[in-house]
C-alpha positions in Angstrom: -8.9 -31.5 11.7 -5.6 -29.9 13.4 -2.1 -30.4 14.2 -0.4 -31.0 17.9 2.6 -29.6 19.5 3.9 -32.6 21.0 7.1 -31.0 22.3 7.9 -27.3 21.9 11.2 -26.0 19.8 13.8 -23.3 20.9 11.9 -20.7 18.9 8.9 -21.9 16.4 6.5 -19.3 15.4 3.9 -18.8 12.5 5.1 -16.3 10.1 4.0 -15.1 6.6 5.5 -12.4 4.3 5.1 -10.1 7.1 2.7 -6.8 8.2 3.4 -3.8 6.0 1.9 -0.3 6.5 2.0 0.3 10.3 5.8 1.4 11.1 4.7 4.9 11.3 2.8 3.7 14.2 6.0 1.7 15.3 4.4 -2.1 14.2 7.5 -3.6 12.6 6.7 -6.3 9.9 8.2 -9.2 11.3 7.4 -11.9 8.7 9.5 -15.1 7.5 13.5 -14.0 8.0 14.5 -16.5 5.2 11.4 -15.2 2.8 12.5 -17.4 -0.5 12.5 -20.4 1.5 9.5 -19.9 3.1 7.6 -19.0 -0.4 9.1 -22.2 -2.0 7.9 -24.3 0.6 4.2 -22.9 -0.4 5.0 -22.8 -4.0 5.9 -26.6 -3.5 2.4 -27.2 -2.6 0.5 -24.9 -5.3 -0.3 -22.7 -2.5 -0.4 -18.8 -2.6 3.5 -17.8 -1.9 2.6 -15.9 1.2 0.1 -18.3 2.9 1.0 -18.8 6.8 3.6 -21.6 7.8 5.9 -22.5 10.9 9.6 -21.3 10.8 11.3 -23.2 13.1 14.7 -23.2 14.7 16.7 -26.2 16.3 16.0 -27.6 18.7 12.5 -27.9 16.4 9.1 -29.1 17.4 8.0 -32.4 17.5 4.7 -32.1 15.8 1.7 -34.5 15.3 -0.7 -34.6 12.1 -4.0 -35.3 13.4 -5.2 -35.7 9.6 -3.6 -36.9 6.6 -2.2 -34.0 5.0 0.6 -32.8 2.8 3.5 -30.9 4.2 6.7 -29.6 2.6 9.6 -28.6 4.8 12.2 -26.2 3.4 15.3 -23.5 4.2 17.7 -25.3 7.0 18.3 -29.0 7.4 17.7 -30.2 10.7 17.2 -34.0 9.3 13.3 -34.3 9.4 11.7 -37.6 9.6 8.1 -39.1 9.9 7.9 -41.4 12.4 11.3 -41.9 12.7 12.4 -42.2 8.7 14.1 -39.8 6.6 12.1 -37.3 4.6 13.7 -35.1 1.8 13.7 -31.0 1.4 12.0 -29.6 -0.8 9.8 -32.3 -1.5 6.1 -32.5 -1.1 5.2 -35.6 1.2 1.5 -37.0 2.3 1.6 -37.6 5.3 -1.0 -40.3 7.3 -3.6 -38.8 10.1 -1.4 -39.5 13.3 2.0 -39.3 11.9 4.8 -37.5 13.6 7.4 -35.3 12.0 10.7 -34.5 14.3 13.7 -33.0 13.4 17.1 -35.6 14.3 20.5 -32.9 14.2 21.6 -29.8 12.2 23.4 -30.5 8.5 22.9 -26.9 7.5 21.1 -23.9 7.9 19.8 -21.9 11.0 15.7 -22.0 10.3 13.7 -24.0 8.2 9.7 -24.0 7.1 6.9 -26.2 7.0 4.4 -25.3 4.6 1.3 -27.9 5.0 -1.6 -28.0 2.4 -4.4 -27.8 4.8 -4.5 -24.1 5.6 -3.6 -23.1 9.0 -7.1 -22.5 11.0 -6.1 -19.2 12.3 -7.1 -15.4 12.2 -5.2 -12.2 11.2 -3.6 -9.3 13.1 -3.5 -5.9 11.0 -3.5 -8.5 7.9 -0.9 -10.7 8.3 -0.8 -13.9 10.1 2.9 -13.4 11.1 3.7 -13.8 15.4 5.0 -10.3 16.5 6.1 -11.4 20.1 6.8 -7.9 21.2 3.5 -7.2 20.5 2.0 -10.5 22.0 -0.5 -10.5 18.6 -0.3 -12.5 15.6 0.6 -16.0 15.0 -0.8 -18.4 17.7 -1.6 -16.6 20.5 1.0 -13.8 19.8 3.9 -16.3 20.8 6.1 -18.9 20.0 4.7 -22.8 19.7 4.6 -24.3 23.2 3.9 -28.4 24.2 0.1 -29.2 24.0 -0.5 -26.6 21.4 -3.9 -27.2 19.0 -3.4 -25.6 15.4 -6.5 -26.1 13.3 -6.1 -27.0 10.1 -8.7 -26.7 7.3 -10.4 -30.0 5.7 -9.5 -32.2 2.9 -10.2 -35.2 3.1 -8.8 -36.9 -0.4 -5.2 -37.8 0.9 -7.0 -40.3 3.2 -6.9 -42.4 -0.4 -3.8 -41.6 -1.8 -2.0 -42.9 1.4 -3.8 -46.4 1.6 -2.5 -47.1 5.2 0.9 -45.9 4.4 2.6 -43.5 6.8 3.7 -41.3 3.8 4.3 -41.2 0.8 7.1 -38.6 -1.0 5.6 -37.0 -3.6 7.5 -36.9 -7.4 8.1 -33.4 -7.8 11.0 -31.6 -5.7 12.6 -28.3 -6.3 16.1 -26.9 -5.7 17.0 -23.5 -4.2 18.2 -20.6 -6.0 22.0 -20.6 -6.2 22.3 -17.2 -4.5 20.0 -17.9 -1.5 23.4 -19.7 -0.5 26.1 -17.7 -1.4 28.7 -15.9 1.7 28.9 -13.5 -0.8 26.7 -10.8 0.1 25.5 -8.2 -2.3 24.5 -4.2 -1.0 23.9 -1.3 -2.2 24.8 2.2 -0.7 23.1 3.7 2.2 22.1 6.8 3.0 25.1 7.5 5.3 27.5 5.4 3.2 29.4 8.8 2.4 30.1 8.9 6.1 32.7 6.7 6.1 36.5 7.4 5.2 37.7 6.4 1.5 39.7 3.9 3.9 37.1 2.1 5.5 35.0 2.0 2.5 37.5 -0.3 1.3 38.0 -2.2 4.3 34.4 -3.0 4.0 34.3 -4.1 0.3 38.1 -6.0 0.7 37.7 -7.8 4.0 35.8 -10.4 5.6 33.1 -10.3 9.0 32.1 -13.2 10.8 28.6 -13.5 12.4 28.9 -13.1 15.6 26.5 -15.2 18.4 24.6 -11.9 19.2 22.5 -12.8 16.1 18.6 -13.4 15.9 15.6 -12.4 13.8 16.1 -9.0 15.4 19.5 -8.3 14.0 23.4 -9.8 13.5 25.8 -8.2 14.6 29.1 -8.9 12.9 32.8 -8.6 13.8 35.6 -7.3 11.4 37.7 -4.8 11.0 36.9 -1.4 12.7 35.1 1.1 10.2 35.7 4.8 10.8 33.4 7.5 10.1 34.9 10.9 8.4 33.2 12.6 11.4 31.6 12.0 14.8 27.7 13.6 13.8 24.7 12.9 15.3 22.1 11.2 13.3 18.0 12.1 13.9 16.5 9.1 14.6 15.4 7.3 11.0 13.5 4.9 9.2 15.3 1.3 9.0 14.4 -1.7 6.9 15.0 -5.5 7.0 18.6 -5.7 5.2 19.8 -2.0 6.5 23.4 -2.3 8.0 24.5 0.0 11.0 27.3 1.4 12.1 27.5 0.8 15.7 29.4 3.0 18.3 31.9 0.6 18.6 32.8 0.7 14.9 31.2 -2.8 14.5 28.4 -3.2 12.0 24.8 -4.7 12.6 22.8 -6.1 9.9 18.7 -5.6 10.9 16.8 -8.8 10.0 13.0 -9.5 9.9 12.2 -8.7 13.6 14.1 -5.4 12.9 12.8 -1.4 14.9 11.2 0.6 12.7 13.7 3.3 13.1 17.5 3.7 14.7 20.0 6.6 15.0 22.9 4.9 13.9 24.5 5.4 10.4 22.7 3.3 7.9 25.9 2.8 5.5 24.4 -0.1 3.1 21.3 -2.2 2.6 21.9 -5.8 1.5 19.6 -6.2 -1.5 16.9 -8.2 -1.2 18.0 -11.4 -3.2 20.6 -12.3 -0.8 18.7 -11.8 2.3 17.8 -15.5 2.7 21.9 -16.6 2.4 22.5 -14.4 5.5 19.0 -15.4 7.2 20.7 -18.9 7.4 23.9 -18.0 8.7 24.8 -19.8 12.1 27.3 -17.7 14.5 30.7 -18.0 12.8 30.2 -17.6 9.6 32.0 -15.5 7.5 30.7 -13.7 4.5 31.9 -10.5 2.3 30.3 -7.3 1.0 29.9 -6.5 -3.0 28.6 -3.4 -3.8 26.1 -3.3 -6.3 23.2 -0.9 -8.3 19.5 -1.1 -8.1 19.1 -2.6 -11.4 21.4 -5.0 -10.4 18.6 -6.1 -7.2 16.2 -5.4 -8.8 17.0 -7.8 -11.4 18.0 -10.6 -9.1 14.7 -10.3 -6.8 12.7 -10.5 -10.2 14.7 -13.6 -11.4 14.1 -15.4 -7.7 10.4 -14.1 -7.8 10.1 -15.7 -11.9 11.6 -19.2 -10.5 9.1 -19.4 -7.6 6.2 -18.7 -10.0 7.3 -21.3 -12.4 7.5 -23.9 -9.2 4.2 -22.8 -8.0 2.5 -23.5 -11.4 3.7 -26.6 -11.8 2.8 -27.8 -8.3 -0.1 -26.3 -8.2 -0.9 -28.7 -11.5 0.5 -31.9 -10.1 -1.5 -31.7 -7.3 -4.6 -30.9 -8.9 -3.6 -34.2 -11.0 -3.1 -36.0 -7.9 -6.4 -35.3 -6.2 -8.0 -35.8 -9.0 -7.3 -38.9 -10.0 -8.1 -40.2 -6.0 
């Protein structure tokens, strides 16, 4: 019971919510970079939100399923197909044994998430399935997936009867991403060194566009915009950073730390992207222009709670639908 990577992609890894509690030892959390899409893919299959899935970049892997199962793809639209026939995003699809999933072109976004009803048969490292490439640990052999990899899947034979010799069947329910996960107006809260900026630079930050540069990956997004200046040049003792921390670099430009960020940093932390808007940032390609707006912790908490409530409702409804489908077989 398994799936096979027929052709490796540019950077496809096993990810979950991340690995927490070890930053003091220099082990960064990693995890899915677009955590809303990651969770949505699992919720649409009625699974636990934090179950491991495959995060994919384009060109993405070509995957053969060696058992019948149900899959769901969320996040970026890479034009997914099963045996060269298009399948939808954000909607579960039952696929037969031998079915081949591949992605043909980019329509939107930067990374997508493949969740599989039959859980991936992998071992956790420090409480998480997430791949930490730098540590060569977690995920599948601590690395990106490549041609010839075979990943075990836990058994569930009931889907064979549902397909009735069809290659695949699109299931009846679907969900759309939350509106704020596609915004280009990113909300932030003040960072520990926000007041190090000049008043003019604070105004520049909130009233001008910034652009995602080509130096943008799972570790961080470098931005290009008008220069931001400090009131005075100070030395900062290396301090803790997190997913969404915005640092001011010596060249007076910004970097936003992403899922594979380091555990500490010595550049001024002028702001933090709110958790509810990190998924939108995670799907921005180089060249995308965005703006920043300051908000407060109360609004930030309200937005992430609304996202969580939405995911819970999708998870509950999908779990009911899956149970009914399997019961009726």
